[in-house]
N, C-alpha and C positions, 0 to 999 in steps of 0.2 A: 386445426388453424389454415390461415390463409395468407397465398404469399404471392403477391401482385410482383409478375417475374419479368425479363427480359432476356432471351435465352444465352445471348450473344454478350448479357455485360458479367465481366467480373466481378463484380460486387452482387451481382444477385445469384450468381453461383457459387459465392462463399456460403450464402445460407443454405442452398440444396444439397452444396456437399456435406455440412458438417448435418444437415438433418439426416441426409442416408448413411452417414458413418456414424449415427446416433440412433437410427432407426427411430426417429420421428418421421409421426403422417404429416403431410403439408399436403395440402388442395393447389395446384401450381395454375395461376389466374394468368395465360399470356398477356402483354400489354400492348396495344399497334403506339409504339413509341414514336416509330416514324410519322405516324398521322396524330402526334401530339396528345392520345390517349390521356398523359400523366401530366396535362397541364389542362385536363376539365374535368367539370365535375363528371364523376362521383369522387374520382383520384385526386383531386386537388385539394377535395376535402378531407380526403384522409392523410393527406402529405402535403401540406401549403408551401412547400422548400419545391415540389413536382418532379423529384426525382422519385428514383426505383432503387433498392426494393422498398416494398411496403409491407411488413407482417400485420396479418389483423388474428389475435387470439382472442376470441370470445370478446370481450368490450374495451380491452387493450388492443392501440395500434400504435405500432411502433415503425421509424423508417432508419436508415443509418444501418448499412449491414454490420458493422461494429458492434453497434448497440442489438442489432437482434440477434449477434454470436453470443453476444453475453446473456442476453434474456432465454434464451432458448437453452444456453448450457446450464445457465444457472437454475433454470426452473425446471428443466425437463432432462438434462445430460449428465448429472450428477459432478460431485467432487471430480472426476478424473479429467473432465472437459474445461470445470472454473472453478479453482480450489476454493477454499472457504476461509482460508489465511488471508489478510491482509497481502503479506511481503510477496505470498506464491500469485497472489491474484496483480499487483504491482509487476512481476516479475513476466506475465503472462500481458498485462494491459501496454508494456512498452513497444511490443510487439505487435499489439492490433494500432497502435499509434503508428507506427511506421510502415504500417500497410495505408491506411489513410492520409502519411505525408508522403515518407520519402518515396512509397513505390506507388503511388498512385500518381505522384507527380515528375518520375520517371520513367519506367517501363509502359506504368498502364496508358501515360497520357500521349507516351510515341505511337505506341497502338493505337489512339484515336486517331493522331495524325495520316498515320499508315493506312489503316483498314477503314477511316473512319472521314477520313477528310476534313476535320475538325482547324481550325486556323488557330494552331497554336504552336509556337517558337520550338522547332524541333530539335535545334541545336539545344537549346538549355535544357528538353524533355533529356538526350541522350547525355548532356554533360552530368544531370540526374543519376541517372541509370548508372553513369561509369563511375560515382562516388557510392552510391548504396551495394550495389552488385559484390563488388571486392570486401564491402564490410560485412554481410550475411554469407560472402564464399567461408572468409575467414572465423565466423563465428559458428557453421556448420563445421569445419574441420576440426574443432572439440569438441562440437555436439551431436548426436544425432538429431534430436527436435529443436525447435527453438526453444522449448519452456518446460521447466519440470523435468526434463531426460524422459520425457513421455508424449504422446501425442495432445494437442490442445487445441481451442480455436485460436491460436498464435497460428498455429499451422496452417489451420482453412484463412485466414484472413490475408496471409502473406502471398501463399501458393499460386493465387489464381492468376495475378498480373505479372508474376516473376516466370509460371510457367508457358503464360501466351506472351512474351517480351522478344521471341522473335518475329511474331505479328506487328512489330514497331522498329522492326531492322535492329535489334537488341540481340546480338549472340552471347549465347547461354555456355560456349562452346571452353572459354579461356576460365567456368567455374565448376570445375568439378565435383566440390563439396554439396554446392547444388544443383546438380544434375541428381547427385546419390539422394538427396534427401527428398528432391521429386518424387526418384523412383520407390523411395520408402512409402510415399503419402499413396500413390499408387498402387501400392501393394497391401494400403488398410483393407481391412473385411469391410463391404458396405461402399469402396469410393466409385464415384459416378464422375465420367468423363462430361466434358462440354465441347461443342466447335472449335476446334484449334487446338487442342489437347490429344 
């Protein structure tokens, strides 16, 4: 399998993290993001959205980190990471949606402003972060993991941009349950960091 990757991308890191935790072999192919390689052939043909990550597994080509996590976990990771029962899948899926919405538009977007100079409304990103992080912390006050009382792809999806939140000026000190959850993830066998963590 090949992963077209940007080292500083939390979305790419989600896939690398899960692959390490699940002992999956991925060929990592760095992409010259600043040079626009992802917007030109052959990558734009693999993903017309012009985004990373892109996973190629034989003839199968997938975009979107959450979709890639579901595919890898369902195909290679076993039911521990992606259960077969629809009601348990839904429990995991709600966190994948949170990663793609509230986390992406809150702490992740704040990081895009501070670290990469994106022209995004920083006040709005901080407002969104201030809404989702207390909800996440309250959930983790009652649960060691996001879903199913064990590590799943839900944790892989939410962890990166929460852990990187300080790079966007978002303070995690007020959220002790998030901090303990991040520590638990970093203690998992196979955990691999990324720059900024």
